[in-house]
C-alpha positions in Angstrom: -102.2 59.5 -56.2 -101.7 59.6 -60.0 -102.3 62.8 -61.9 -104.4 61.0 -64.5 -105.6 57.6 -65.4 -106.0 55.6 -68.6 -106.9 52.1 -69.6 -103.9 51.6 -71.9 -100.7 53.7 -72.1 -98.6 53.1 -75.2 -94.9 54.1 -75.2 -93.8 54.9 -78.7 -95.6 57.0 -81.3 -94.2 55.7 -84.6 -95.7 53.2 -86.9 -96.5 50.4 -84.4 -97.5 52.6 -81.5 -99.9 54.7 -83.7 -101.3 51.5 -85.2 -101.9 50.1 -81.7 -103.7 53.3 -80.8 -105.8 53.1 -83.9 -106.8 49.5 -83.4 -107.7 50.1 -79.7 -109.7 53.2 -80.6 -111.6 51.1 -83.2 -112.5 48.8 -80.3 -113.8 51.7 -78.2 -110.7 52.0 -75.9 -109.2 55.5 -75.7 -105.5 54.9 -75.2 -102.8 57.4 -74.2 -99.7 57.4 -76.5 -96.5 59.1 -75.5 -93.6 59.7 -77.9 -90.3 61.4 -76.8 -89.7 62.9 -80.3 -91.4 66.3 -80.9 -93.0 65.1 -84.2 -93.3 62.3 -86.6 -90.0 61.4 -88.2 -89.1 62.9 -91.6 -87.2 59.8 -92.5 -89.1 57.2 -94.5 -87.5 54.2 -92.8 -89.9 51.3 -93.6 -90.8 51.8 -97.3 -94.0 49.7 -97.7 -97.3 48.6 -96.2 -97.7 44.9 -96.9 -100.9 43.3 -98.4 -101.8 42.0 -95.0 -101.3 45.5 -93.4 -103.3 47.0 -96.3 -106.1 44.4 -95.7 -106.4 45.8 -92.1 -106.4 49.4 -93.4 -109.1 48.5 -95.9 -111.4 47.0 -93.2 -111.0 50.4 -91.4 -111.9 52.3 -94.5 -108.3 53.7 -94.8 -107.0 52.0 -97.9 -107.7 55.0 -100.2 -106.1 57.4 -97.7 -103.0 55.3 -97.5 -102.6 54.9 -101.2 -103.2 58.6 -101.8 -100.0 59.2 -99.7 -97.8 56.5 -101.4 -94.3 57.4 -102.5 -94.4 59.6 -105.6 -92.5 57.0 -107.7 -94.1 53.9 -106.2 -95.7 53.0 -109.6 -92.3 52.6 -111.3 -91.6 49.3 -109.5 -88.2 48.8 -110.9 -85.0 49.0 -108.9 -81.9 50.3 -110.7 -78.4 49.1 -110.0 -75.5 51.5 -110.9 -72.0 52.5 -109.9 -73.5 55.9 -109.2 -76.6 57.7 -110.4 -74.6 59.4 -113.1 -72.3 56.4 -113.7 -72.6 53.1 -115.4 -75.8 51.1 -115.0 -75.2 47.6 -113.7 -78.7 46.2 -114.2 -82.4 46.4 -113.2 -84.7 44.1 -111.3 -88.3 44.0 -110.1 -88.8 45.8 -106.8 -89.4 43.6 -103.8 -93.0 44.8 -103.5 -94.1 44.6 -107.2 -96.3 41.5 -107.1 -99.6 41.3 -105.3 -100.9 38.1 -103.8 -103.2 36.6 -106.3 -106.3 34.8 -104.9 -105.0 35.1 -101.3 -105.8 38.7 -100.2 -108.2 41.5 -101.1 -105.5 44.1 -101.9 -101.7 44.5 -102.5 -98.6 46.3 -101.5 -98.5 50.0 -101.1 -95.1 51.6 -101.4 -95.3 54.2 -98.7 -92.6 55.4 -96.3 -93.3 55.6 -92.6 -93.1 59.4 -92.9 -96.2 59.3 -95.1 -98.0 56.4 -93.5 -97.7 57.5 -89.8 -99.7 60.8 -90.3 -102.6 58.7 -91.8 -102.6 56.4 -88.7 -102.3 59.3 -86.3 -105.2 61.3 -87.9 -107.6 58.4 -87.7 -106.6 57.3 -84.2 -107.1 60.8 -82.9 -110.4 61.0 -84.8 -111.5 57.9 -82.9 -110.5 59.3 -79.5 -106.8 58.3 -79.0 -104.8 60.8 -76.9 -101.4 61.2 -78.6 -98.7 63.3 -77.0 -95.4 64.0 -78.7 -92.3 65.4 -76.9 -93.4 63.4 -73.9 -90.9 60.9 -72.3 -91.5 58.0 -70.0 -88.9 58.2 -67.3 -90.0 55.4 -65.0 -92.7 52.9 -64.3 -93.8 50.4 -61.7 -96.4 47.7 -61.9 -98.6 45.8 -59.5 -101.5 43.3 -59.8 -103.9 46.1 -60.6 -102.0 48.2 -63.1 -98.9 50.2 -64.0 -97.9 53.6 -62.6 -95.9 55.6 -65.3 -93.8 58.7 -64.7 -93.9 61.1 -67.7 -92.0 64.3 -68.5 -93.0 67.0 -71.0 -89.7 67.6 -73.0 -91.0 70.9 -74.3 -90.6 72.3 -70.8 -86.9 71.7 -70.7 -84.6 69.9 -68.2 -86.5 71.3 -65.2 -89.9 70.1 -66.3 -92.1 68.7 -63.6 -92.9 65.0 -63.8 -96.5 63.7 -63.9 -97.7 60.2 -63.0 -100.3 58.3 -65.0 -102.0 55.2 -63.7 -102.7 52.7 -66.5 -104.4 49.3 -66.4 -101.9 48.1 -69.1 -98.7 49.4 -70.6 -97.7 48.6 -74.2 -94.0 49.1 -75.0 -93.8 50.0 -78.7 -90.7 52.3 -78.6 -88.3 50.3 -80.8 -85.4 48.1 -80.3 -83.8 50.2 -77.5 -87.1 50.0 -75.5 -86.5 51.1 -71.9 -89.5 49.1 -70.6 -88.0 45.8 -71.9 -84.7 46.4 -70.4 -86.3 47.6 -67.1 -88.2 44.3 -67.0 -85.0 42.3 -67.5 -86.3 40.7 -70.7 -83.4 39.5 -72.9 -83.4 38.6 -76.5 -81.9 35.9 -78.7 -81.0 35.5 -82.3 -78.2 36.2 -84.8 -77.5 39.7 -83.5 -76.2 42.7 -85.4 -75.2 42.4 -89.1 -74.2 46.0 -89.7 -75.4 49.6 -89.5 -77.2 51.8 -92.1 -77.5 55.5 -92.3 -80.3 57.7 -93.6 -79.4 61.1 -95.1 -82.3 63.3 -96.2 -81.0 65.9 -98.6 -81.9 68.4 -101.2 -80.2 68.5 -104.7 -81.2 68.9 -108.3 -80.6 65.3 -109.6 -82.9 65.6 -112.7 -79.9 65.8 -115.1 -78.5 62.6 -113.7 -81.8 60.7 -113.6 -81.9 61.6 -117.3 -85.5 60.7 -117.7 -85.2 57.1 -116.3 -87.9 55.7 -114.1 -87.1 53.7 -111.0 -88.4 53.3 -107.5 -85.0 53.0 -105.9 -81.4 53.1 -107.1 -78.8 50.8 -105.5 -75.3 52.4 -105.9 -72.0 50.7 -105.3 -68.5 52.2 -105.8 -65.3 52.5 -103.8 -66.7 55.5 -101.8 -70.2 54.4 -101.0 -72.6 51.5 -101.1 -76.3 52.3 -100.5 -79.7 53.2 -101.8 -81.0 56.4 -103.3 -84.7 57.3 -103.4 -86.7 60.4 -104.2 -89.0 61.6 -101.5 -91.0 64.3 -103.3 -92.9 64.6 -106.5 -91.7 65.5 -110.0 -90.8 69.0 -109.0 -89.2 68.1 -105.7 -85.5 68.1 -105.0 -85.8 66.1 -101.8 -84.1 62.7 -101.7 -82.8 60.2 -99.3 -79.5 58.2 -99.3 -79.2 55.1 -97.2 -75.5 54.2 -97.1 -74.0 51.2 -95.3 -71.7 52.2 -92.5 -68.5 50.5 -91.3 -69.0 48.2 -88.3 -69.1 50.0 -85.0 -69.8 53.5 -86.4 -72.8 55.8 -86.0 -74.3 58.7 -87.9 -73.1 60.9 -85.1 -69.6 60.5 -86.4 -70.6 62.0 -89.7 -70.7 65.8 -89.9 -72.5 67.8 -92.6 -69.5 67.8 -95.0 -69.1 64.0 -94.6 -72.8 63.5 -95.5 -72.3 65.8 -98.5 -69.3 63.8 -99.6 -71.4 60.5 -99.4 -74.2 62.0 -101.5 -71.8 63.3 -104.1 -70.2 59.9 -104.3 -73.6 58.2 -104.7 -74.6 60.6 -107.4 -71.2 60.5 -109.1 -70.8 64.3 -109.3 -67.9 65.6 -107.2 -69.0 69.2 -107.1 -72.8 68.7 -106.8 -74.6 71.4 -104.8 -76.2 69.6 -101.8 -78.1 70.8 -98.7 -78.4 68.2 -95.9 -81.7 68.2 -94.1 -81.1 65.6 -91.5 -79.3 62.3 -90.8 -79.8 59.3 -88.6 -78.7 55.6 -88.4 -80.0 52.3 -87.3 -78.7 48.7 -86.8 -79.3 45.9 -89.2 -80.0 43.1 -86.8 -82.0 39.9 -86.2 -83.3 38.9 -82.8 -86.5 38.1 -80.8 -87.3 39.0 -77.2 -87.3 36.1 -74.8 -90.8 37.2 -73.6 -93.5 39.4 -75.1 -95.2 40.0 -71.7 -94.4 40.7 -68.1 -97.5 41.1 -66.0 -99.4 44.1 -67.3 -96.6 45.2 -69.7 -96.7 43.9 -73.2 -94.1 44.3 -76.0 -94.9 45.0 -79.6 -93.0 45.8 -82.8 -89.2 46.3 -82.7 -89.4 46.1 -78.9 -90.3 42.4 -79.3 -88.5 41.5 -82.6 -85.9 43.1 -85.0 -85.2 41.8 -88.5 -83.3 43.0 -91.5 -85.2 45.4 -93.9 -85.1 42.9 -96.8 -88.6 41.8 -97.6 -90.3 44.7 -95.8 -91.5 42.5 -93.0 -90.4 44.4 -89.9 -92.8 47.3 -89.5 -95.6 45.3 -90.9 -95.1 42.6 -88.3 -95.4 45.2 -85.6 -98.7 46.5 -87.1 -100.0 42.9 -86.9 -98.8 42.5 -83.3 -100.9 45.6 -82.5 -103.9 44.2 -84.3 -103.6 40.8 -82.6 -103.4 42.5 -79.2 -106.0 45.2 -79.5 -109.2 43.1 -79.5 -107.9 41.0 -76.7 -107.1 44.0 -74.5 -110.5 45.6 -75.3 -112.4 42.5 -74.2 -110.4 42.0 -71.0 -110.7 45.7 -70.1 -114.5 45.6 -70.6 -114.7 42.4 -68.5 -116.0 40.4 -71.4 -113.0 38.1 -71.4 -110.8 36.5 -68.8 -107.3 38.0 -68.2 -105.8 34.7 -69.4 -106.9 35.7 -72.9 -103.8 38.0 -72.9 -101.6 35.0 -72.6 -102.5 34.1 -76.2 -100.7 37.2 -77.5 -97.2 35.8 -76.8 -98.3 32.2 -77.6 -99.3 33.3 -81.0 -96.9 36.1 -82.0 -93.6 34.8 -80.6 -93.5 31.8 -82.9 -94.5 33.9 -85.9 -91.7 36.4 -85.0 -89.1 33.7 -84.9 -90.2 32.5 -88.4 -90.4 36.0 -89.9 -87.1 37.1 -88.5 -85.5 34.0 -90.1 -87.1 34.8 -93.4 -85.8 38.4 -93.3 -82.3 37.1 -92.6 -82.5 34.6 -95.5 -83.4 37.4 -97.9 -80.6 39.6 -96.5 -78.0 36.9 -96.9 -79.2 36.1 -100.4 -77.0 38.9 -101.8 -73.9 37.0 -100.7 -75.2 33.5 -101.3 -77.1 31.1 -99.0 -75.9 27.8 -97.7 -78.0 24.8 -98.4 -79.8 24.7 -95.0 -80.8 28.4 -95.2 -82.0 28.1 -98.8 -84.2 25.1 -97.8 -86.0 27.3 -95.2 -86.9 30.0 -97.7 -90.7 30.5 -98.0 -92.6 32.5 -100.6 -93.6 36.1 -99.7 -97.3 35.2 -99.7 -96.7 32.4 -97.1 -94.6 34.8 -94.9 -97.4 37.4 -95.0 -100.6 35.3 -94.9 -99.7 31.7 -93.9 -99.4 32.2 -90.1 -100.7 29.3 -87.9 -101.6 30.2 -84.3 -101.7 27.7 -81.4 -103.0 29.2 -78.2 -105.9 29.2 -75.7 -107.7 31.5 -78.1 -107.8 28.8 -80.7 -109.8 25.6 -80.3 -107.6 23.0 -82.1 -108.8 19.9 -83.7 -108.0 16.2 -83.3 -105.5 14.9 -85.8 -101.9 15.3 -86.7 -100.2 18.7 -86.3 -96.7 19.2 -87.6 -96.2 22.3 -85.4 -95.1 24.4 -88.4 -95.6 28.2 -87.9 -97.1 28.6 -91.4 -99.0 26.9 -94.1 -99.3 27.7 -97.8 -102.2 30.2 -98.0 -102.7 29.5 -101.7 -104.1 26.0 -100.6 -105.6 26.9 -97.3 -106.8 24.3 -94.8 -109.4 26.5 -93.0 -108.3 24.9 -89.7 -108.5 26.8 -86.5 -105.5 29.1 -85.9 -105.1 30.1 -89.6 -106.2 33.3 -91.2 -109.7 33.1 -92.7 -109.2 32.3 -96.4 -110.0 35.0 -98.8 -113.4 34.6 -100.5 -115.9 37.1 -101.9 -119.2 37.4 -100.1 -122.4 39.3 -100.8 -123.6 41.9 -98.3 -126.5 44.2 -99.1 -126.5 43.1 -102.6 -122.8 44.0 -103.2 -119.9 41.5 -103.5 -117.1 42.4 -101.1 -114.0 40.5 -99.9 -114.7 38.6 -96.7 -112.0 40.6 -94.7 -113.8 43.8 -95.4 -116.5 42.7 -93.0 -114.1 42.4 -90.0 -114.8 45.6 -88.2 -113.6 44.6 -84.8 -116.0 41.9 -83.7 -116.5 38.1 -84.1 -118.2 36.6 -87.1 -119.8 33.2 -87.6 -119.7 32.1 -91.2 -121.9 29.2 -92.2 -122.7 27.2 -95.3 -126.0 27.4 -97.3 -127.8 25.1 -94.9 -126.6 26.8 -91.8 -129.6 29.1 -91.1 -130.2 27.5 -87.7 -126.9 29.2 -86.5 -128.3 32.7 -86.8 -130.3 32.7 -83.6 -127.3 31.2 -81.7 -125.2 34.2 -82.5 -127.2 36.5 -80.3 -126.9 34.3 -77.2 -123.1 34.2 -76.7 -122.7 36.7 -73.9 -121.3 39.6 -75.8 -123.2 42.9 -76.0 -123.4 42.9 -79.7 -123.5 39.1 -80.1 -121.6 37.5 -83.0 -122.2 38.8 -86.5 -123.7 36.2 -88.8 -123.3 35.5 -92.5 -124.7 32.5 -94.4 -122.7 31.9 -97.5 -125.2 30.9 -100.1 -128.0 33.3 -99.1 -127.0 35.5 -102.0 -123.7 34.1 -103.3 -123.7 32.1 -106.5 -123.1 28.3 -106.4 -119.5 28.7 -107.5 -118.7 31.0 -104.5 -120.4 28.6 -102.1 -118.4 25.6 -103.5 -115.2 27.6 -103.1 -116.1 28.7 -99.5 -116.9 25.2 -98.3 -113.7 23.8 -99.9 -111.5 26.5 -98.5 -113.0 26.3 -95.0 -113.3 22.5 -94.8 -116.9 22.4 -93.7 -120.2 21.0 -94.9 -123.3 22.9 -96.0 -124.6 23.1 -92.4 -121.2 23.7 -90.8 -119.8 26.9 -89.3 -116.6 28.8 -88.7 -116.0 31.3 -85.9 -113.7 34.1 -87.1 -112.0 36.2 -84.5 -111.8 40.0 -84.7 -108.3 39.8 -86.1 -109.5 37.6 -89.1 -108.1 34.3 -87.7 -110.3 31.2 -87.3 -111.0 30.3 -83.7 -113.1 27.2 -84.2 -115.0 25.3 -86.8 -117.5 22.4 -87.1 -118.1 20.5 -90.2 -121.8 20.0 -89.5 -124.7 21.5 -87.4 -124.6 20.1 -83.9 -127.8 19.1 -82.0 -127.8 22.3 -79.8 -126.0 25.0 -81.8 -126.7 27.9 -79.4 -125.2 26.0 -76.5 -122.3 24.8 -78.6 -121.4 28.3 -79.8 -121.8 29.8 -76.3 -119.4 27.3 -74.9 -116.9 27.8 -77.7 -116.9 31.6 -77.2 -116.4 31.2 -73.4 -113.4 28.9 -74.0 -111.9 31.2 -76.7 -112.3 34.3 -74.4 -110.9 32.4 -71.3 -114.3 32.9 -69.5 -115.5 30.6 -66.8 -117.9 28.1 -68.4 -121.0 27.6 -66.3 
C-alpha cells in the first residue's frame, strides 16, 4: 500500500514543473511536485518570458509580479559585442527580445532569468494548493491501467533515507533532458543532436570601471581565451554577474576548478589581475532533438524532457510552459470525469508537431551566426509566427471541410480564425471595461458570438459541465469597429459562434446560428472532450 496518494505527481521543480503545478492548481487539482535539488537554481539559464508566456501569466493575474522581478538591466535592450568588457568594442545590436508583437498579443517579452521567474511561479502554485517538495528524488516508478506508483527519497536525510511510495493517477516528467522517466520508458529521440556545450559561471567582481557607464543587457565577448556572454545579475549596487562561455566539445564544467573559472572571467573582462569570487558553476548541452513520444500510458513528458533546442530565440523554456498549459486543463477534466481519457491523446497530437517546428526555428537562429544554406534560410519564420502561429490538429479540434496544407503554423498577423489556431487577439468589453480577449481565459471554455448571437447564451449552460461555458456576445457593448474586426478575424457572421478552449485555442466555429444551437453546442463539447455522445 502506498504511503500517500495524489492525482498528479510532477517530477522536476524548475520552470516547466512549477508552471505545470500552477496551471493544474488553477484548475482545482492539487499536484505533488518533487525536485531533487535542495532549492531553486541560482543560475539564470533561460533569460526571458515570451509574449505568449506573459499572456498566460497575465490571465492568472501574475504579469505585474513577473515584471517586478525582471532582470535589473532588461530595459537596456541592446547587446554589446566586444573583444572583452575592457577591450575594443566590435558593435551593438538590438537584443533578441526587444520588439513586442504588435496587434497579435496583449503583452510583450519580459527579460527575466529562471532564477527570478521560478520563485514567482512557485509562490502562486503553493498559494493555490500545490505541494512542492525540494531535495526529494524519484528513484523508481511503475505504472498500470489505474495509475503510477512512484518511489521517493528525501535527500536531506542522507544516503540511508527511508523510501516512500506515492500512488498517483498520472505522472508528468518535467525533469529536463536527462529525464529518468523517459529513459525508463524506453522513449528515444530524434533530431540534429548536440552542437556544443556551454558553461554558466556565477561570480562576484567590481566591473563598474570596465562597464564605464555603458548600458547593455548582455555583452558578447570573443578573444583567443574565451568566447561567451557576460550579464549582470543584480542591480546598480550589485557585484554579482554571470559568464556563459562556450566549452570545447566533450568537456564539462566539472573539469574546471575555481582557478580555471577565475581565469575565464578575467579573460572575458580583459583584466588579468581582476579580483574575482566564484559563487557557482554549471554547464549544459546545446542540442536539438524531439522525443519520439510524449506519452506512455499514464506518464506524460513536458519541457526539455520532450524537446531540446538551442537557446537562440528564447523558445525552449517558453515552449515547456505552453506544454504545461496545454496539458493542465485536459488532465483536470479527465481527473474529474468530465472528459474521456482519449482527450489526453490530443496532447501529443498537438504539441509534438509544434515541437518539431520550434526546434527547427531555434536551430536556424543558432546557425545564422555562421551562415545558413538556402534550404534552412527558406524555412525561417518570423518570431511572432513561432510564438503565436501554432495550428493544432487533434481530436480536441473539430476541423472544417476544405483544403489543409498541413503546415504547423500560420501567420498570426493575418489570422484565419479556423479551429486549431490560437484565438486572435481582439479587445472586448466586460463590466464596462475594455480588456484583451485572452484576459478572460481563466481556465474554462468560452463561447464567443457576433452581435446577433444572443440565442447562444442559454445553450452555454446546457453542455454538461458544472459551470457551463462562459458566454460573451461581441457587440453587446463593443463599438462597431471592434465588432467588424472580430467577425473578420474569426471568420464568422453576425449570428455565428466560436468555441475557445481553456488554453486559448479555437476548438470549433460556425459561421451562422444553427436551427438547434443548444443541441449543436452540447454535441460539439462532447466531441471535443472525447465523451460518449448520447
